[in-house]
Structures are given as C-alpha cells and as structure tokens.
VOMAR-981491 format. One line per field, with one value per atom (N, C-alpha, C): residue number from 1; atom name; y, x, z. Coordinates in nm, 4 decimals. Atoms other than C-alpha are relative to their C-alpha. Layout:
keza [NUM | ...]
fikol [CA | ...]
yy [Y | ...]
xx [X | ...]
zz [Z | ...]
***
This chain:
keza [1 | 1 | 1 | 2 | 2 | 2 | 3 | 3 | 3 | 4 | 4 | 4 | 5 | 5 | 5 | 6 | 6 | 6 | 7 | 7 | 7 | 8 | 8 | 8 | 9 | 9 | 9 | 10 | 10 | 10 | 11 | 11 | 11 | 12 | 12 | 12 | 13 | 13 | 13 | 14 | 14 | 14 | 15 | 15 | 15 | 16 | 16 | 16 | 17 | 17 | 17 | 18 | 18 | 18 | 19 | 19 | 19 | 20 | 20 | 20 | 21 | 21 | 21 | 22 | 22 | 22 | 23 | 23 | 23 | 24 | 24 | 24 | 25 | 25 | 25 | 26 | 26 | 26 | 27 | 27 | 27 | 28 | 28 | 28 | 29 | 29 | 29 | 30 | 30 | 30 | 31 | 31 | 31 | 32 | 32 | 32 | 33 | 33 | 33 | 34 | 34 | 34 | 35 | 35 | 35 | 36 | 36 | 36 | 37 | 37 | 37 | 38 | 38 | 38 | 39 | 39 | 39 | 40 | 40 | 40 | 41 | 41 | 41 | 42 | 42 | 42 | 43 | 43 | 43 | 44 | 44 | 44 | 45 | 45 | 45 | 46 | 46 | 46 | 47 | 47 | 47 | 48 | 48 | 48 | 49 | 49 | 49 | 50 | 50 | 50 | 51 | 51 | 51 | 52 | 52 | 52 | 53 | 53 | 53 | 54 | 54 | 54 | 55 | 55 | 55 | 56 | 56 | 56 | 57 | 57 | 57 | 58 | 58 | 58 | 59 | 59 | 59 | 60 | 60 | 60 | 61 | 61 | 61 | 62 | 62 | 62 | 63 | 63 | 63 | 64 | 64 | 64 | 65 | 65 | 65 | 66 | 66 | 66 | 67 | 67 | 67 | 68 | 68 | 68 | 69 | 69 | 69 | 70 | 70 | 70 | 71 | 71 | 71 | 72 | 72 | 72 | 73 | 73 | 73 | 74 | 74 | 74 | 75 | 75 | 75 | 76 | 76 | 76 | 77 | 77 | 77 | 78 | 78 | 78 | 79 | 79 | 79 | 80 | 80 | 80 | 81 | 81 | 81 | 82 | 82 | 82]
fikol [N | CA | C | N | CA | C | N | CA | C | N | CA | C | N | CA | C | N | CA | C | N | CA | C | N | CA | C | N | CA | C | N | CA | C | N | CA | C | N | CA | C | N | CA | C | N | CA | C | N | CA | C | N | CA | C | N | CA | C | N | CA | C | N | CA | C | N | CA | C | N | CA | C | N | CA | C | N | CA | C | N | CA | C | N | CA | C | N | CA | C | N | CA | C | N | CA | C | N | CA | C | N | CA | C | N | CA | C | N | CA | C | N | CA | C | N | CA | C | N | CA | C | N | CA | C | N | CA | C | N | CA | C | N | CA | C | N | CA | C | N | CA | C | N | CA | C | N | CA | C | N | CA | C | N | CA | C | N | CA | C | N | CA | C | N | CA | C | N | CA | C | N | CA | C | N | CA | C | N | CA | C | N | CA | C | N | CA | C | N | CA | C | N | CA | C | N | CA | C | N | CA | C | N | CA | C | N | CA | C | N | CA | C | N | CA | C | N | CA | C | N | CA | C | N | CA | C | N | CA | C | N | CA | C | N | CA | C | N | CA | C | N | CA | C | N | CA | C | N | CA | C | N | CA | C | N | CA | C | N | CA | C | N | CA | C | N | CA | C | N | CA | C | N | CA | C | N | CA | C | N | CA | C | N | CA | C]
yy [0.1251 | -2.6227 | -0.0565 | 0.0506 | -2.7320 | 0.0915 | -0.0971 | -2.4131 | -0.0230 | 0.0242 | -2.4819 | -0.1321 | 0.1299 | -2.8486 | 0.0107 | -0.0161 | -2.7510 | 0.0779 | -0.0809 | -2.4858 | -0.0801 | 0.0814 | -2.7241 | -0.1047 | 0.1004 | -2.9920 | 0.0645 | -0.0675 | -2.7403 | 0.0399 | -0.0441 | -2.5951 | -0.1181 | 0.1151 | -2.9359 | -0.0648 | 0.0531 | -3.0549 | 0.0827 | -0.0868 | -2.7507 | -0.0183 | 0.0150 | -2.7961 | -0.1270 | 0.1262 | -3.1618 | -0.0070 | -0.0049 | -3.0976 | 0.0752 | -0.0800 | -2.8252 | -0.0736 | 0.0744 | -3.0385 | -0.1134 | 0.1123 | -3.3380 | 0.0499 | -0.0565 | -3.1156 | 0.0399 | -0.0426 | -2.9662 | -0.1188 | 0.1166 | -3.3034 | -0.0794 | 0.0751 | -3.4545 | 0.0695 | -0.0733 | -3.1795 | -0.0373 | 0.0406 | -3.2558 | -0.1444 | 0.1395 | -3.6269 | -0.0183 | 0.0100 | -3.5808 | 0.0596 | -0.0648 | -3.3514 | -0.0886 | 0.0829 | -3.5942 | -0.1361 | 0.1291 | -3.8973 | -0.0033 | -0.0056 | -3.7833 | 0.0093 | -0.0164 | -3.7161 | -0.1338 | 0.1191 | -3.9778 | 0.0026 | 0.0092 | -4.1006 | 0.0377 | -0.0424 | -3.9366 | -0.1083 | 0.1046 | -4.1680 | 0.0366 | -0.0208 | -4.2120 | 0.0540 | -0.0579 | -4.0167 | -0.1063 | 0.0959 | -4.2021 | 0.0145 | -0.0098 | -4.2867 | 0.0808 | -0.0815 | -4.0520 | -0.0857 | 0.0777 | -4.2078 | 0.0595 | -0.0526 | -4.1800 | 0.0715 | -0.0755 | -3.9239 | -0.0528 | 0.0500 | -4.0362 | 0.1005 | -0.0871 | -3.9014 | 0.0720 | -0.0722 | -3.6297 | -0.0509 | 0.0430 | -3.7151 | 0.0960 | -0.0902 | -3.5785 | 0.1039 | -0.1099 | -3.2444 | -0.0224 | 0.0149 | -3.2501 | 0.1103 | -0.0975 | -3.0797 | 0.1014 | -0.1067 | -2.7501 | -0.0229 | 0.0173 | -2.7555 | 0.0892 | -0.0708 | -2.6363 | 0.1154 | -0.1090 | -2.3678 | 0.1332 | -0.1336 | -1.9999 | 0.0416 | -0.0540 | -1.7801 | -0.0333 | 0.0228 | -1.8538 | 0.1247 | -0.1079 | -1.6406 | 0.1101 | -0.1006 | -1.4675 | 0.0929 | -0.0864 | -1.3361 | 0.1028 | -0.0916 | -1.1855 | 0.1041 | -0.0909 | -1.0315 | 0.1017 | -0.0912 | -0.8840 | 0.0998 | -0.0880 | -0.7417 | 0.1084 | -0.0973 | -0.5739 | 0.1044 | -0.0947 | -0.4194 | 0.0965 | -0.0863 | -0.2857 | 0.1026 | -0.0925 | -0.1313 | 0.1065 | -0.0974 | 0.0324 | 0.1005 | -0.0914 | 0.1752 | 0.0963 | -0.0856 | 0.3084 | 0.1067 | -0.0972 | 0.4774 | 0.1060 | -0.0950 | 0.6341 | 0.0941 | -0.0824 | 0.7574 | 0.1044 | -0.0948 | 0.9184 | 0.1076 | -0.0961 | 1.0849 | 0.0860 | -0.0727 | 1.1874 | 0.0713 | -0.0612 | 1.2977 | 0.1450 | -0.1417 | 1.6795 | 0.0496]
xx [-0.0707 | -5.1702 | 0.0565 | -0.0478 | -5.1515 | 0.1035 | -0.0957 | -4.9662 | 0.1372 | -0.1255 | -4.7024 | 0.0630 | -0.0525 | -4.6669 | 0.0600 | -0.0511 | -4.6262 | 0.1296 | -0.1211 | -4.3690 | 0.1164 | -0.1051 | -4.1773 | 0.0526 | -0.0456 | -4.1648 | 0.0863 | -0.0740 | -4.0490 | 0.1394 | -0.1284 | -3.7745 | 0.0910 | -0.0846 | -3.6556 | 0.0512 | -0.0471 | -3.6397 | 0.1132 | -0.1067 | -3.4325 | 0.1276 | -0.1151 | -3.2083 | 0.0768 | -0.0702 | -3.1312 | 0.0592 | -0.0600 | -3.0744 | 0.1323 | -0.1213 | -2.8216 | 0.1067 | -0.0942 | -2.6642 | 0.0657 | -0.0571 | -2.6207 | 0.0956 | -0.0930 | -2.4604 | 0.1304 | -0.1200 | -2.2185 | 0.0802 | -0.0689 | -2.1364 | 0.0647 | -0.0557 | -2.0727 | 0.1236 | -0.1153 | -1.8255 | 0.1323 | -0.1279 | -1.5550 | 0.0348 | -0.0277 | -1.5932 | 0.0572 | -0.0503 | -1.5371 | 0.1396 | -0.1317 | -1.2397 | 0.1049 | -0.0969 | -1.0697 | 0.0161 | -0.0098 | -1.1386 | 0.1167 | -0.1086 | -0.8787 | 0.1361 | -0.1291 | -0.6061 | 0.0522 | -0.0607 | -0.3613 | -0.0194 | 0.0219 | -0.4139 | 0.1295 | -0.1173 | -0.1788 | 0.0411 | -0.0438 | 0.0375 | -0.0372 | 0.0366 | -0.0588 | 0.1191 | -0.1068 | 0.1399 | 0.0578 | -0.0655 | 0.3909 | -0.0588 | 0.0560 | 0.2609 | 0.0930 | -0.0762 | 0.3718 | 0.0385 | -0.0454 | 0.5829 | -0.0572 | 0.0579 | 0.4222 | 0.1069 | -0.0942 | 0.5847 | -0.0090 | 0.0036 | 0.6861 | -0.0707 | 0.0683 | 0.4812 | 0.1007 | -0.0950 | 0.6564 | -0.0077 | -0.0055 | 0.7674 | -0.0827 | 0.0804 | 0.5404 | 0.0896 | -0.0766 | 0.6573 | 0.0183 | -0.0263 | 0.8203 | -0.0764 | 0.0778 | 0.6114 | 0.0934 | -0.0785 | 0.7382 | 0.0074 | -0.0091 | 0.8681 | -0.1007 | 0.1038 | 0.6188 | 0.0509 | -0.0541 | 0.8459 | -0.0617 | 0.0506 | 0.7738 | -0.1052 | 0.0980 | 0.5259 | -0.1419 | 0.1406 | 0.1528 | -0.0597 | 0.0641 | -0.0757 | -0.0506 | 0.0554 | -0.2342 | 0.1101 | -0.1109 | 0.1098 | 0.0311 | -0.0264 | 0.1703 | -0.1106 | 0.1125 | -0.1777 | 0.0061 | -0.0119 | -0.1312 | 0.1126 | -0.1121 | 0.2061 | -0.0321 | 0.0391 | 0.0636 | -0.0940 | 0.0944 | -0.2171 | 0.0744 | -0.0776 | 0.0307 | 0.0785 | -0.0781 | 0.2477 | -0.0900 | 0.0927 | -0.0524 | -0.0451 | 0.0436 | -0.1753 | 0.1122 | -0.1149 | 0.1733 | 0.0210 | -0.0171 | 0.2007 | -0.1098 | 0.1102 | -0.1429 | 0.0154 | -0.0208 | -0.0549 | 0.1086 | -0.1080 | 0.2675 | -0.0429 | 0.0405 | 0.1076 | -0.1188 | 0.1227 | -0.2204 | 0.0077 | -0.0069 | -0.1041 | 0.0459 | -0.0372 | -0.1144 | 0.0223]
zz [-0.0221 | -2.6030 | -0.1311 | 0.1283 | -2.9679 | -0.0591 | 0.0503 | -3.0560 | 0.0651 | -0.0703 | -2.7911 | -0.0435 | 0.0453 | -2.8941 | -0.1395 | 0.1367 | -3.2604 | -0.0023 | -0.0057 | -3.1785 | 0.0597 | -0.0611 | -2.9528 | -0.0973 | 0.0980 | -3.2238 | -0.1079 | 0.1048 | -3.4838 | 0.0497 | -0.0531 | -3.2609 | 0.0318 | -0.0308 | -3.1450 | -0.1288 | 0.1276 | -3.5060 | -0.0572 | 0.0496 | -3.6063 | 0.0836 | -0.0862 | -3.3050 | -0.0343 | 0.0253 | -3.3740 | -0.1406 | 0.1328 | -3.7453 | 0.0040 | -0.0110 | -3.6664 | 0.0789 | -0.0827 | -3.3944 | -0.0781 | 0.0734 | -3.6232 | -0.1085 | 0.0972 | -3.8902 | 0.0660 | -0.0692 | -3.6398 | 0.0539 | -0.0503 | -3.4918 | -0.1109 | 0.1128 | -3.8344 | -0.0564 | 0.0547 | -3.9383 | 0.0677 | -0.0626 | -3.6752 | -0.0256 | 0.0254 | -3.7342 | -0.1405 | 0.1373 | -4.1087 | -0.0092 | 0.0053 | -4.0478 | 0.0651 | -0.0665 | -3.8109 | -0.0671 | 0.0638 | -4.0263 | -0.0994 | 0.0957 | -4.2824 | 0.0638 | -0.0664 | -4.0280 | 0.0529 | -0.0576 | -3.9121 | 0.1521 | -0.1442 | -3.5606 | 0.0730 | -0.0737 | -3.3142 | 0.0971 | -0.0923 | -3.1056 | 0.1419 | -0.1391 | -2.7440 | 0.0758 | -0.0812 | -2.4911 | 0.0916 | -0.0894 | -2.2810 | 0.1398 | -0.1341 | -1.9352 | 0.0919 | -0.0928 | -1.6624 | 0.1204 | -0.1150 | -1.3913 | 0.1272 | -0.1234 | -1.0501 | 0.0838 | -0.0840 | -0.8255 | 0.1440 | -0.1371 | -0.4802 | 0.0929 | -0.0940 | -0.1932 | 0.0872 | -0.0843 | 0.0045 | 0.1437 | -0.1402 | 0.3553 | 0.0823 | -0.0830 | 0.6241 | 0.0672 | -0.0567 | 0.7577 | 0.1497 | -0.1429 | 1.0968 | 0.0735 | -0.0778 | 1.3607 | 0.0646 | -0.0610 | 1.4890 | 0.1516 | -0.1450 | 1.8444 | 0.0701 | -0.0741 | 2.1038 | 0.0819 | -0.0803 | 2.2476 | -0.0347 | 0.0273 | 2.2579 | 0.0996 | -0.0927 | 2.4357 | -0.0471 | 0.0368 | 2.4450 | -0.0676 | 0.0742 | 2.2331 | 0.0934 | -0.0911 | 2.5333 | 0.0525 | -0.0452 | 2.6383 | -0.1074 | 0.1114 | 2.2927 | -0.0077 | 0.0082 | 2.2905 | 0.1122 | -0.1133 | 2.6372 | -0.0203 | 0.0262 | 2.5374 | -0.1005 | 0.1010 | 2.2310 | 0.0596 | -0.0617 | 2.4345 | 0.0909 | -0.0872 | 2.6912 | -0.0801 | 0.0849 | 2.4182 | -0.0598 | 0.0582 | 2.2481 | 0.1033 | -0.1069 | 2.5790 | 0.0376 | -0.0343 | 2.6576 | -0.1057 | 0.1084 | 2.3172 | 0.0060 | -0.0089 | 2.3539 | 0.1209 | -0.1197 | 2.7044 | -0.0248 | 0.0289 | 2.5804 | -0.0989 | 0.1027 | 2.2770 | 0.0435 | -0.0362 | 2.4382 | 0.1323 | -0.1327 | 2.7799 | -0.0062 | 0.0000 | 2.7977 | 0.1373]
***
C-alpha cells in the first residue's frame, strides 16, 4: 500500500511538472506575437424552401415486385426448358 502510494505521488509529480513546462511553452511563444484580428462575422444563410412533395402517381410497389418475379420466372422457363 505504501509502495503504491509513493509511486503514485512520484509519477503524478513528474506528470504535472512536465505538463506545466509544456503548457508554459506555447503561452510564452504566443505572448510575443501580435494579436490576430477577429474574423468578420458570417452572414446567416437563408433556410432553403421545403421541397415539393412528389406526386403520388405510378404503380404500387407490389405491382413492380410481381412483374419482376414474372419476368424472372419466364426467363428461367425459356433457358431451362429442355
């Protein structure tokens, strides 16, 4: 228990020392640079108009499915019929 506590303290101390050094480097590097001007605000884009719904015409799905099945059966009958 004491071994684990001692190791944890040592590793956490090393971690925070390294972290503070790394965190201080970018702050020192940016302190010498001039502040960049803020970007101009982006104008809001208008919302697109809602899409018009497609007309409900056409054949139902079950008709298309039935037609495909009939065509496949016909092709198989023509090719497989000896």
